[in-house]
C-alpha positions in Angstrom: 103.3 82.2 154.2 100.5 81.0 151.9 101.8 83.4 149.2 105.3 81.9 149.3 103.9 78.4 149.2 101.9 79.2 146.1 105.0 80.8 144.5 106.9 77.6 145.4 104.1 75.4 143.9 104.0 77.4 140.6 107.8 77.3 140.3 107.6 73.6 140.8 104.9 73.3 138.1 107.1 75.3 135.7 110.1 73.1 136.4 108.0 69.9 135.8 106.8 71.3 132.5 110.5 72.0 131.6 111.5 68.4 132.4 113.7 69.3 135.4 112.1 66.7 137.7 112.9 63.0 137.6 109.9 60.7 138.3 110.4 57.5 140.2 108.4 54.5 141.2 108.3 50.7 141.2 106.3 47.7 140.0 103.6 46.5 142.3 104.0 42.7 142.2 100.5 42.0 143.5 98.7 43.8 140.7 101.4 43.8 138.1 101.4 47.6 137.5 104.0 50.3 137.8 103.3 53.1 140.3 104.9 56.5 140.3 105.7 57.4 143.9 107.8 60.6 143.8 109.5 63.2 141.7 113.0 64.3 142.6 115.2 67.3 141.7 118.4 68.6 143.4 118.0 66.4 146.5 114.4 67.5 146.9 111.7 64.8 146.6 107.9 65.4 146.2 105.6 62.6 147.2 103.0 61.9 144.5 101.6 58.5 145.2 98.5 59.6 147.2 97.2 62.4 145.0 96.7 66.1 145.5 96.0 66.6 149.1 99.0 64.5 150.1 101.4 65.9 147.5 104.2 67.5 149.4 108.0 67.9 149.7 109.2 65.0 151.8 110.6 66.0 155.2 109.6 69.7 154.5 105.8 69.7 153.9 105.6 73.4 154.9 107.4 74.4 151.7 104.2 73.8 149.6 101.5 73.4 152.2 98.2 71.7 151.4 97.0 74.2 148.8 100.4 74.3 147.1 100.7 70.5 147.0 97.2 70.4 145.4 98.3 73.0 142.8 101.4 71.0 141.9 99.3 67.8 141.6 96.5 69.3 139.5 98.7 71.5 137.2 101.6 69.0 136.6 102.2 66.2 139.1 99.3 64.0 138.0 100.0 64.4 134.3 103.7 63.6 134.5 103.2 60.8 137.0 100.7 59.1 134.7 102.9 59.6 131.7 105.8 58.0 133.5 103.6 55.0 134.6 102.5 54.5 131.0 106.1 54.7 129.8 107.4 52.2 132.3 104.7 49.7 131.5 105.7 49.7 127.8 109.4 49.4 128.7 110.1 47.1 131.6 113.6 47.1 133.1 116.1 44.6 131.8 116.6 42.2 134.8 118.8 39.7 132.9 122.1 41.4 133.7 
């Protein structure tokens, strides 16, 4: 079971590096910052908001497990979530339409 979870995690990392995951989040009105909460691909969503030990596929946490979630967070999730947050701070949404 752990071997498959690690394989799933490494495949997810590779997909993130290839740009196959879409990162999502929202602006926190209280502190005025944008926060990335999840990455999505093919109706699968990975929760990223709470860091490595809570990084897991939503509604199916057994697919990555704790160790696999940590691997995804350390090798790709943190990097791309932070890049997305920086990008969104520089380019706020157009709310005038």
